[in-house]
C-alpha positions in Angstrom: 110.0 186.0 124.4 112.4 188.4 122.7 116.0 187.4 123.3 117.1 191.1 123.5 114.7 191.7 126.4 115.7 188.6 128.4 118.5 188.5 130.9 119.9 185.9 133.3 120.8 186.9 136.8 121.1 185.6 140.3 117.9 185.5 142.4 117.8 188.5 144.7 116.3 189.0 148.1 113.5 191.3 146.8 112.4 188.7 144.1 109.9 186.9 146.4 106.7 188.3 144.8 108.1 188.0 141.2 109.0 184.4 141.9 105.6 183.7 143.3 104.0 185.2 140.1 106.3 182.9 138.1 105.1 179.8 140.1 101.4 180.9 139.6 101.9 180.9 135.8 103.4 177.4 135.6 101.2 174.9 133.9 99.9 171.8 135.7 102.4 169.7 133.8 105.3 172.1 134.9 104.1 171.8 138.5 104.1 168.1 138.2 107.7 168.0 136.9 108.8 170.5 139.6 107.2 168.5 142.4 107.7 168.1 145.4 108.8 171.7 145.7 106.1 174.0 147.3 104.9 176.7 144.8 103.4 179.2 147.2 104.1 182.8 148.3 105.8 181.7 151.6 108.2 179.4 149.8 108.9 182.0 147.1 109.8 184.6 149.8 112.0 182.0 151.6 113.9 181.2 148.4 114.5 184.9 147.7 115.6 185.6 151.2 118.0 182.6 151.1 119.6 183.9 147.9 123.3 184.6 148.3 123.9 182.2 151.2 126.7 179.7 150.6 124.5 176.6 150.4 122.2 177.9 147.7 122.9 179.1 144.2 119.7 180.4 142.4 119.3 182.0 139.0 116.3 183.5 137.2 115.7 184.5 133.6 113.7 187.7 133.4 112.2 189.9 130.7 110.5 193.3 130.6 106.8 193.0 130.0 104.1 195.5 130.6 106.6 197.9 132.1 107.9 195.5 134.8 110.4 192.8 135.1 108.9 189.2 135.0 110.6 186.0 135.8 110.3 183.5 132.9 112.7 180.8 134.2 114.2 179.7 137.5 116.9 177.2 138.4 118.8 176.4 141.5 121.3 174.1 143.2 121.2 173.6 147.0 123.7 171.8 149.1 122.4 168.4 150.4 122.9 168.6 154.2 126.2 167.2 155.5 127.5 166.1 152.1 129.4 167.4 149.0 126.3 166.8 146.9 124.1 169.6 145.6 120.5 169.0 144.4 119.2 170.7 141.2 115.9 172.0 139.8 114.8 174.1 136.9 111.4 175.4 135.6 110.7 177.4 132.5 107.4 179.2 131.8 105.5 177.4 129.0 105.6 180.3 126.6 109.4 180.5 126.9 110.2 176.9 126.1 112.2 175.8 123.1 113.9 179.2 123.0 117.2 178.1 124.4 116.3 179.5 127.8 116.9 176.2 129.7 120.3 176.0 128.1 121.2 179.5 129.1 120.0 179.1 132.7 121.8 175.7 133.1 125.0 177.1 131.7 125.0 180.1 134.1 124.3 177.8 137.0 127.0 175.3 136.2 129.6 178.1 135.7 128.7 179.5 139.1 128.8 176.0 140.7 132.4 175.5 139.3 133.5 178.9 140.6 132.1 178.0 144.0 133.9 174.6 144.1 130.8 172.4 143.8 131.9 168.8 143.2 128.7 167.0 142.4 125.2 168.0 141.3 122.4 165.5 141.4 118.8 165.5 140.1 115.8 163.4 139.4 113.9 163.6 136.1 110.7 161.9 135.0 111.5 159.3 132.4 108.9 160.8 130.0 110.5 164.2 130.2 112.9 163.5 127.4 113.5 167.2 126.5 114.9 167.9 130.0 116.9 164.6 130.1 118.6 165.5 126.8 119.5 169.0 128.1 121.0 167.5 131.3 123.0 164.9 129.3 124.3 167.7 127.0 125.9 169.2 130.1 127.4 166.0 131.3 124.8 164.6 133.6 124.7 160.7 133.6 121.9 158.4 134.6 122.9 156.6 137.7 119.7 154.8 138.5 115.9 154.9 138.4 113.1 154.5 140.8 109.3 154.4 140.8 107.4 157.3 142.5 104.4 157.0 144.8 102.3 157.9 141.7 103.8 154.9 139.9 105.9 157.0 137.5 109.5 156.2 136.6 112.2 158.7 137.4 115.9 158.7 136.6 118.5 159.7 139.1 121.2 161.7 137.3 124.6 163.0 138.5 127.1 165.6 137.2 130.6 165.3 138.7 133.3 168.0 138.3 136.9 166.9 138.2 138.9 168.2 141.1 142.3 166.7 140.3 142.8 169.0 137.3 140.8 172.0 136.2 137.3 172.5 137.8 136.0 173.4 134.4 136.4 169.8 133.1 133.4 167.6 133.4 133.7 163.8 133.8 
C-alpha cells in the first residue's frame, strides 16, 4: 500500500461490488474476527445501499490498483435498535495491516460519530486480538466485561463514551 494512493471516504451507494471484492480477499482469520457479519454479495450491496442513512456511519479506505479503485479497509458504526448505543466493526485487508490504516479509519469514524451526536460506541473483540484491542484502547475504549463464545473463545466487551456535558470531542 502506497500512502499517497490511499484515501478514506464514506461508503457510497455504488460500492456494493467493491465491498464484496474486499470481503472475498479477507483471510480466514480476518473473517473469524469479523464474525458474525455475513460476507457475501447480498450483504455487501445492502450495506452500500444503507450508506448515508442516519442509523449507519460507514467508511472505507481505498487505493488505485490496476486502473480501478479497490477497498482495502472497512469500518462502521450502526445504531443499536431503540437505544443510544452504536455497535462498531472494522476489517483491514491483510496486505494493508500495520500501515496505520486502522488508525486512520477509526479516527475518521470517531470524528463523524462526534459530529452526529453519537454518545456511546460498543464493540466486542477476541481476547487474543491484542493489536485491535490496543488500537481501541488508544482511542478511549474501555473493557467493560468479557464472555465466552459458542466456540469457547474469550471476547471482551468494550465501550467508548463521549461526554455530553461539555464538548462532544472530549472522551471519557
